[in-house]
C-alpha positions in Angstrom: 130.3 116.2 116.4 130.2 113.5 114.2 128.6 114.1 110.4 126.9 111.2 108.9 126.9 110.9 104.7 124.8 107.8 103.9 124.6 106.9 100.3 121.2 105.6 100.5 117.9 104.8 102.2 119.5 101.6 104.0 122.1 103.4 105.7 120.3 106.1 106.8 118.1 103.9 108.6 121.0 102.2 110.3 122.8 105.6 111.5 119.0 106.4 112.8 119.0 103.5 114.6 122.2 103.6 116.2 121.3 107.1 117.2 118.0 105.8 119.1 120.2 103.0 120.8 122.5 105.2 121.9 120.5 107.8 122.8 122.4 110.5 120.5 120.4 113.5 118.8 121.0 113.9 115.1 120.5 117.3 112.5 119.2 116.4 109.4 120.5 118.4 106.5 120.7 118.2 102.9 121.2 121.3 100.5 121.4 123.1 103.8 119.6 126.0 102.7 116.9 126.2 105.4 119.1 125.6 108.6 118.3 129.2 109.7 114.3 128.6 109.9 113.1 127.5 113.0 114.9 127.3 116.3 118.8 126.8 116.3 119.7 122.7 116.2 121.2 121.5 119.4 122.1 118.1 118.1 124.9 116.3 119.2 125.6 115.0 115.3 124.6 115.4 111.8 122.9 113.4 109.4 124.0 114.9 105.9 121.7 113.0 103.3 122.4 115.0 100.3 123.6 111.9 98.1 119.9 110.8 98.2 119.5 112.9 94.9 118.0 112.6 91.8 115.0 112.0 89.6 113.8 108.4 90.1 110.5 108.9 87.7 108.8 111.4 85.9 105.0 111.0 83.8 104.5 113.9 82.4 101.3 112.8 80.8 100.3 111.8 84.2 101.4 115.2 86.1 103.4 113.3 88.5 107.0 113.1 89.7 109.2 110.8 92.1 112.7 112.2 93.2 115.2 111.1 96.1 114.6 114.1 99.5 118.0 115.4 98.3 117.3 116.2 94.8 118.5 120.0 94.0 114.9 122.1 93.2 116.9 123.7 89.9 117.1 119.7 88.6 113.6 119.0 89.2 112.3 122.9 87.8 114.6 122.2 84.6 113.2 118.9 84.1 109.5 120.2 84.3 110.5 123.1 82.5 111.3 120.9 79.4 107.5 119.7 79.4 106.0 123.3 80.1 104.9 122.0 83.8 105.8 123.1 87.2 105.1 123.2 90.8 101.7 124.8 90.8 102.7 125.5 95.3 105.7 128.2 93.8 107.9 127.0 96.4 110.1 130.1 97.2 113.8 130.9 97.4 114.4 132.2 100.8 118.2 132.1 100.7 118.7 135.5 100.7 116.2 136.2 103.3 117.3 134.0 106.3 121.4 134.2 104.9 121.0 130.2 103.6 123.7 128.8 101.6 123.3 125.6 99.7 120.7 124.4 97.1 117.0 124.1 98.2 116.2 120.8 97.9 112.7 118.6 97.3 112.8 117.3 100.8 113.3 120.9 102.5 110.4 122.7 100.5 108.1 119.5 101.4 109.7 119.4 105.5 108.9 123.2 105.5 106.0 123.1 103.8 106.8 125.9 101.7 104.4 127.6 99.3 104.5 131.1 97.4 102.2 133.6 96.4 99.8 131.1 94.3 99.1 129.4 97.4 95.7 131.5 97.7 94.3 129.6 94.7 96.3 126.4 94.2 97.3 125.4 98.1 100.9 124.5 99.6 103.4 122.1 99.2 101.6 119.3 101.7 98.4 119.5 99.2 100.6 118.1 96.3 102.7 115.6 98.4 101.3 112.4 96.8 103.4 109.8 98.7 106.7 108.5 100.2 109.2 106.7 101.5 111.0 107.6 105.1 112.9 106.7 107.8 111.4 107.1 111.6 113.5 107.7 114.7 113.0 104.0 115.8 115.4 103.6 112.4 112.6 101.8 110.5 111.6 102.3 106.8 108.1 103.1 105.7 106.2 104.4 103.6 103.0 106.2 102.8 100.6 107.5 99.7 101.3 106.6 96.1 101.9 107.8 92.6 98.1 108.3 92.2 95.7 110.5 94.7 93.4 107.8 94.7 95.9 105.5 96.5 96.2 107.9 99.7 93.7 106.1 101.6 93.2 106.3 105.7 95.6 108.4 107.5 97.4 111.1 105.0 100.4 110.6 106.1 101.7 113.1 103.7 100.0 116.2 105.4 101.6 115.4 108.9 105.0 115.0 107.4 104.7 118.5 105.2 105.5 121.2 107.9 107.3 118.9 110.7 110.8 120.1 109.5 112.4 116.5 109.8 111.0 116.2 113.3 109.1 112.9 112.4 110.9 110.9 109.8 114.0 111.6 107.5 112.4 111.8 103.8 114.4 109.4 101.3 112.1 109.8 98.2 109.0 111.8 97.6 106.2 111.7 94.7 104.6 115.0 94.3 101.7 116.2 91.8 103.1 118.5 88.9 101.1 120.9 86.8 101.2 122.6 83.2 102.7 125.9 83.0 100.3 128.5 81.9 100.8 129.5 78.3 100.9 133.6 79.6 100.4 135.5 82.4 99.7 139.2 83.2 99.5 141.1 86.4 96.8 144.1 87.1 98.5 146.8 89.6 96.0 149.6 91.1 97.9 152.3 92.3 97.4 154.1 95.6 94.8 152.4 97.4 95.0 153.1 101.3 95.7 149.3 103.0 91.8 148.8 104.2 90.5 149.4 100.8 93.1 147.4 98.8 92.7 144.1 101.4 88.7 144.5 100.5 89.5 144.9 96.9 91.8 142.0 97.0 89.0 139.9 98.6 86.6 140.9 96.4 88.8 140.0 92.8 89.4 136.8 94.7 85.9 136.0 94.9 85.1 136.6 91.3 85.1 134.0 88.7 88.2 135.4 87.2 90.4 133.0 88.6 93.3 135.5 90.3 95.9 133.3 91.0 97.9 135.7 93.4 97.2 138.6 95.0 99.0 141.4 97.2 99.3 144.7 98.4 102.3 146.7 98.7 102.5 150.1 101.0 104.3 152.8 99.2 107.8 152.4 101.2 108.1 148.7 100.1 106.9 149.4 96.5 110.0 151.6 95.9 112.1 148.6 96.4 110.8 146.5 93.7 112.9 145.7 90.7 110.1 146.0 88.6 109.9 149.7 87.2 106.0 150.1 86.8 105.9 149.2 90.5 109.0 151.0 91.8 107.8 154.0 90.0 104.5 154.4 90.3 102.1 156.7 92.3 102.3 155.2 96.2 100.8 152.0 97.1 100.6 149.1 94.7 98.1 146.6 94.7 98.4 143.3 92.3 96.5 141.0 91.2 98.0 137.9 88.8 96.2 136.3 86.0 97.2 133.0 84.3 96.0 131.0 81.1 95.5 131.4 77.4 96.2 134.6 76.0 92.6 135.3 75.0 91.3 134.5 78.4 93.9 136.5 80.4 92.9 139.9 78.2 89.0 139.2 78.8 89.8 138.8 82.6 91.4 141.9 83.0 89.1 143.5 80.9 86.5 142.8 83.3 88.9 143.3 86.8 89.6 146.6 85.7 85.5 147.0 85.0 85.1 146.3 88.6 87.7 147.9 90.1 89.0 150.8 88.0 91.8 151.0 85.5 95.2 149.6 86.4 98.8 148.8 84.8 99.3 145.9 82.9 102.5 144.0 83.5 103.7 141.6 80.7 104.6 138.2 81.3 108.6 138.8 82.0 107.4 141.6 84.8 104.8 139.8 86.0 107.3 136.6 86.6 109.6 139.2 88.4 107.2 141.2 90.7 105.7 137.8 92.1 109.3 136.1 92.5 110.0 139.1 94.8 107.1 138.7 96.8 107.7 135.3 97.3 111.6 135.5 98.0 110.4 138.7 100.7 114.1 139.6 100.9 114.0 142.3 97.5 110.7 144.2 99.2 112.0 144.2 103.0 114.8 145.6 104.6 116.7 142.3 106.7 119.5 143.5 107.8 119.7 143.9 111.6 116.2 143.2 111.6 113.8 140.6 112.9 111.4 139.3 110.0 107.8 137.8 111.0 105.2 135.7 108.7 102.3 136.6 110.1 98.7 134.7 108.7 95.6 136.4 110.4 92.1 136.7 109.0 92.4 138.7 105.8 89.9 141.1 107.0 91.8 141.8 110.0 94.8 142.3 108.4 95.1 145.8 108.3 94.0 146.6 112.1 96.6 144.2 112.5 99.4 146.0 111.0 97.7 149.3 112.0 98.3 148.0 116.1 101.9 147.0 115.3 102.5 150.2 113.3 101.9 152.0 116.2 103.9 149.8 118.6 106.7 149.6 116.1 108.3 152.8 114.6 110.5 150.6 112.5 107.9 148.3 111.4 107.9 147.8 107.4 105.4 145.2 106.0 103.3 144.3 103.2 100.6 141.7 102.5 100.1 138.7 100.3 97.4 136.0 99.6 94.8 138.9 99.4 96.0 139.7 103.1 95.7 136.1 104.5 100.0 136.6 104.8 101.6 139.5 106.1 105.6 139.7 105.6 106.5 142.3 108.9 110.0 143.1 109.3 111.2 145.2 112.8 114.6 146.7 113.6 116.1 143.9 116.3 116.9 146.5 118.4 113.8 147.7 118.9 111.7 144.5 118.7 114.1 143.5 121.9 115.4 140.2 123.4 112.4 138.2 122.2 112.3 139.3 118.8 108.8 141.5 118.9 107.2 138.3 119.8 104.9 139.2 122.7 103.3 142.4 120.6 103.2 140.4 117.5 101.3 137.5 119.1 99.2 140.2 120.8 98.0 141.4 118.1 97.3 138.4 116.1 96.0 135.7 118.3 92.6 137.8 118.8 92.1 137.7 115.3 92.3 133.9 114.7 95.5 134.2 113.3 99.3 132.7 114.0 102.4 133.9 113.4 106.3 132.7 112.9 109.5 134.3 113.8 111.6 133.8 110.3 114.4 135.6 110.8 115.9 136.3 113.8 119.2 136.0 115.5 120.3 132.3 117.3 120.2 134.1 120.8 116.6 135.2 120.1 115.3 131.9 118.0 116.8 129.6 120.8 114.8 131.6 123.8 111.5 132.6 121.9 108.7 130.5 120.8 109.5 130.7 116.9 106.2 129.0 115.7 103.0 129.7 117.4 103.1 128.0 121.1 100.4 125.2 121.8 98.7 124.8 124.9 96.4 122.2 126.3 94.9 119.5 124.1 96.8 120.2 121.0 99.9 120.6 122.8 99.6 117.2 124.4 98.4 115.6 120.9 101.8 117.5 119.3 103.9 115.6 121.8 102.0 112.3 121.2 102.5 112.2 117.6 106.2 113.1 118.4 106.8 110.3 120.5 104.9 108.2 118.0 107.7 108.7 115.4 110.8 109.1 117.1 110.3 108.0 120.7 114.1 109.1 121.8 113.6 112.3 120.5 116.3 111.8 117.9 115.4 113.4 115.0 116.0 117.7 115.0 115.3 117.9 118.7 113.9 121.3 119.7 113.6 122.3 115.8 110.2 123.7 116.3 109.5 123.5 120.3 111.6 123.5 123.2 111.6 119.7 124.5 110.6 118.4 121.2 
């Protein structure tokens, strides 16, 4: 195996063009923090783009930041913090969850379309991805989008590249929209709700005009693992609603929600930040050693019934609900889950309610033989193959990372 370490986009293009001409496959890495996501790499060579780093342009007044793809997220977040701004989609750090090393990068976050608890209100990474330059599987440098939203006309290629896990192009540079950081935040905790009641109440709260920016429900066993004392030491299950903005507005909205849902405990800004970071990182709340971890996205109203079916099937099932029930994090004992990591049972419970699922944590052997991402059939599968072929006709970029043979 050869490890290529280009220092600029032109050298990346040369490497990819060579790989295409010689039918040699490439695993694309930068910070290496997300190599455990998706199916294991079977590439013949490695393309390390970690030298393509650094913030190129940051205009706080325009709420726009441009950086090279391998720029560490820590560097970007520090620059934004200095101007009291942030990435609204709240990208989570999954290194402890998937056992990744290195540093998360902007390109990795966008390629995997990651988002944290604020996604229920703000959207995902793709919704803040304004433009980029990249190298396709032919070794051609190409660009799409721009530095302002109105530049995105025609096909929105940013949304196509986000979530493609580097199988379509190698990102060289990306422009993202940033947002002002809220003045303060608090979390309203309601204790003791059963799953079915909690999901209904979260949906009710999200449909109020009180601008809830995150909504989650932790069953009692999960809540006890939290590092936030009022959560871990409470009475059973915990249902949390986050409010952000100017202090008088946050206080008013918290009072209004308590009138609607009943009296709760209020976390201050520091505990709020800690609590929702735990929700996003997953690892502090779920056991992951010798476990298979699933990210399940059902229709929110069906999430309690999905979990009821899975708990009936797996004695080891451990889970909590994010995005008001639109996301379930599920942990299963690996030996009980079996050789497919529980895929057959998970998808049998999820598919009928219009949902989809992703196997996030499992051994290389399981991820190499199981459909990690939701299997695609018929016309959708054919469309995905055509898109892959149009960008990477010889299949040199991260082959098989998402689906077998692609």
